[in-house]
C-alpha positions in Angstrom: -107.1 -48.7 346.5 -106.1 -51.5 344.1 -104.5 -54.8 345.1 -101.2 -56.0 343.5 -103.3 -58.5 341.4 -104.9 -55.6 339.6 -101.9 -53.1 338.9 -100.6 -54.9 335.9 -96.9 -55.9 335.5 -95.3 -54.8 338.8 -91.5 -55.7 338.4 -89.7 -58.7 339.9 -92.2 -61.3 341.6 -92.0 -64.8 343.0 -93.5 -67.4 340.7 -94.2 -71.0 341.9 -95.4 -73.9 339.7 -96.7 -77.0 341.5 -98.3 -80.4 340.5 -100.4 -82.5 342.9 -102.6 -85.6 342.7 -106.3 -84.9 342.7 -108.0 -86.7 345.3 -111.5 -85.4 344.7 -114.0 -88.2 344.3 -115.4 -88.3 340.7 -119.0 -87.7 341.8 -118.0 -84.5 343.8 -115.7 -83.0 341.2 -118.1 -80.5 339.6 -119.1 -79.0 343.0 -115.7 -79.2 344.5 -113.9 -77.6 341.6 -116.5 -74.8 341.7 -115.7 -74.4 345.2 -112.0 -74.3 344.6 -112.3 -71.6 341.8 -114.6 -69.5 344.0 -112.3 -69.6 347.0 -109.0 -69.2 345.0 -110.2 -66.1 343.2 -111.3 -64.4 346.5 -108.3 -65.5 348.6 -105.8 -64.7 345.8 -107.2 -61.2 345.2 -106.8 -60.4 348.8 -103.3 -61.7 349.0 -102.2 -60.0 345.8 -101.5 -63.5 344.2 -102.4 -64.1 340.5 -102.0 -67.3 338.5 -103.8 -70.0 336.7 -105.0 -73.5 337.6 -105.2 -76.5 335.5 -107.5 -79.3 336.7 -107.7 -82.9 335.3 -109.3 -86.2 336.5 -105.9 -86.9 338.1 -104.0 -83.9 338.8 -103.9 -80.2 339.7 -101.2 -78.0 338.1 -101.0 -74.4 339.3 -98.9 -71.3 338.8 -99.0 -68.8 341.7 -97.4 -65.2 341.3 -97.0 -62.8 344.2 -95.0 -61.9 347.2 -93.0 -64.9 348.2 -94.2 -65.2 351.7 -97.7 -65.0 350.4 -97.2 -67.5 347.9 -95.3 -69.9 350.0 -97.9 -69.5 352.8 -100.7 -70.4 350.2 -98.7 -73.5 349.2 -98.5 -74.5 352.8 -102.3 -74.5 353.0 -102.5 -76.4 349.7 -100.1 -79.1 350.9 -102.4 -79.6 354.0 -105.6 -79.7 351.9 -107.3 -83.1 351.8 -108.1 -82.7 348.1 -104.5 -82.8 347.1 -101.8 -85.6 347.5 -98.2 -85.8 346.5 -97.7 -82.0 346.1 -94.5 -81.4 344.0 -93.1 -77.9 343.4 -91.7 -77.9 339.8 -90.3 -74.4 339.9 -90.0 -71.6 342.5 -88.2 -68.5 341.5 -88.1 -64.7 341.3 -89.0 -63.6 337.7 -88.8 -60.2 336.1 -92.6 -59.7 336.1 -96.0 -61.4 336.4 -97.2 -63.2 333.4 -100.7 -63.4 334.8 -100.9 -59.8 336.1 -104.6 -59.5 335.8 -105.7 -63.2 336.3 -106.8 -63.7 340.1 -107.2 -67.2 338.8 -107.8 -69.0 335.6 -109.1 -72.3 334.5 -106.6 -73.7 332.1 -108.0 -76.3 329.7 -106.3 -79.3 328.4 -106.6 -80.8 325.0 -107.6 -77.5 323.1 -110.7 -76.5 325.1 -110.8 -72.7 325.8 -109.1 -71.2 328.8 -111.1 -69.1 331.1 -109.0 -66.2 332.3 -110.7 -64.3 335.3 -109.6 -60.7 336.0 -109.5 -59.2 339.4 -110.8 -55.5 339.1 -112.3 -52.9 341.4 -115.6 -54.5 340.8 -114.5 -57.9 342.0 -113.8 -61.0 339.7 -114.9 -61.1 336.1 -114.4 -63.3 333.0 -111.8 -61.7 330.7 -113.5 -60.9 327.4 -111.8 -60.8 324.1 -108.3 -60.3 325.2 -106.6 -63.5 324.2 -103.4 -64.3 325.8 -99.8 -63.1 325.4 -97.1 -65.1 324.0 -95.6 -65.3 327.5 -98.9 -66.6 329.0 -99.3 -69.1 326.3 -95.8 -70.5 326.9 -96.4 -70.8 330.7 -99.9 -72.5 330.0 -98.1 -75.0 327.8 -95.6 -75.7 330.5 -98.7 -76.3 332.8 -100.3 -78.7 330.2 -97.1 -80.6 329.9 -96.8 -81.0 333.7 -100.5 -82.3 333.7 -99.5 -84.9 331.5 -96.4 -86.0 333.8 -93.7 -84.2 331.8 -91.4 -82.1 334.0 -90.4 -78.9 332.3 -88.5 -76.0 333.4 -90.2 -72.6 333.1 
């Protein structure tokens, strides 16, 4: 049986984009960010949530797509997480379909570094190879990058 995060575009879905202040001490970031991605990929796959996460020294910007109850529940846990402060929801809406339908979670780069999409499949989480991104994904990734730099932008 496949999870909603592996089925591809699945019709209308709830999408939430938030930005928060990063409270992870600089000396712990490499380890903590690794833990965040490991946990996010596993948890999101179980919940049928897809999305992308952008991390900088100062902020987290994340897009979550899935069932509204599951996404809002995950946001509630994020708001209580000591690694975040000042969680601000930038958009929360039902959209025609997932943009990140196969991404359990992805590391989004800033300033031209490569993005690392991670695919949830029957064998677990793997790095996407050679697929590139769609124009819809690139547009939403650009919104995330703008949000990381403090610019509010509607999706």
